[in-house]
N, C-alpha and C positions, 0 to 999 in steps of 0.2 A: 712443731712446731714449734718459734720460737717467740718468746712473750711480745717481742715487738710485732712481729709476723700476726699473733695473734691477735692484738690491739691495734691496729692496720685491719686486719678484721673486722673482727668487728663494727672499727666504726665504718664498715662502708653497708656491714650488716645492720645498723642502725638507717643507713642511709634511704636505703633499699625497703626497709618495715616505712619509715618516713615517705615516701614516695607510694610505696602502696596507698596509703591510708589516706591521704589528699589524693589517691582518685577518691577511688574506696566511698570514701564521707560522703562525698557529695550526691556519690548515689542511695546516701540511708536517711541523708539528715540536712535541712537546712542548716547555712553557718552561719547561724548566728545562737547553733546549740549544736556539736558533731553528735552530745550523748542519747539526743530526740529518739533515735532508735533503742534505746535499752531502759524507756522511763516507763516503762507500762509495768516489763514485765522484774528492772532492777539485776539484782546479782543476780539470779536463779538463769535469765537468760544470758549471759557474760557465761556465768559458770557451762552451762549451758555446752553455747558453741569449745569453750574451751575445749570441757569433755574432747567430743565428738573429732577432731582437729586430735588430739592424744591421740584418739582412737586408732582415726586415720593411720597417725605415723606407729603406734603399735602393734597395727596388721603388716605393713610395708613392712616394716625392719622382721619379721616375722615369716611372712614368704618370700618377703624379697623379690617381689615385683608389686607395679602398678596399674591397677583396672581400667582406672582415671584420663585419656591425656590431656582432657583440657591441666589438668592441676597435678604441676611433677610436684616431689619429696619438696626440695628447694622453699614452694611455696604452701605452700603446711606448715610447712617449719613459720615462716613468713606469718602470715594465720596465727598463729600459736601464740605467736609473742607478740605480734599486733594484738589480739584480743584482748592478752594478760596487759598492755598498757592501755585498754581500753579499761579494765577493771579495775586500774590505778583510780585510770580519773576521776571513774563513776566514783568509788568511794573515800575519794580527795574533795570532788564537787559535794558530794552528802553530809560528810564527815564537819565540814565550812559552810552547810549553808541545809539545814536541818528544816525540817516542811512540817 
């Protein structure tokens, strides 16, 4: 893949990730606090979600098959990326506003 094609691919992935996050975030938290879902257990909850997605990808890659029809490989990659973004935002906010 040529570099410019790769950068365009990344740009499209980020747009898709933002679209997913906007849709899902409203199901988990109020507009006034996008990170509220993670405040109870903090980083450990986020790391657990990241680990689950990583495990799923590892199993799909090693087995070559997807057992769950409603979440494709790409969906899991986008979810993993979005959980990493949530972790970054959570840690950033925690540093800027310590309790």
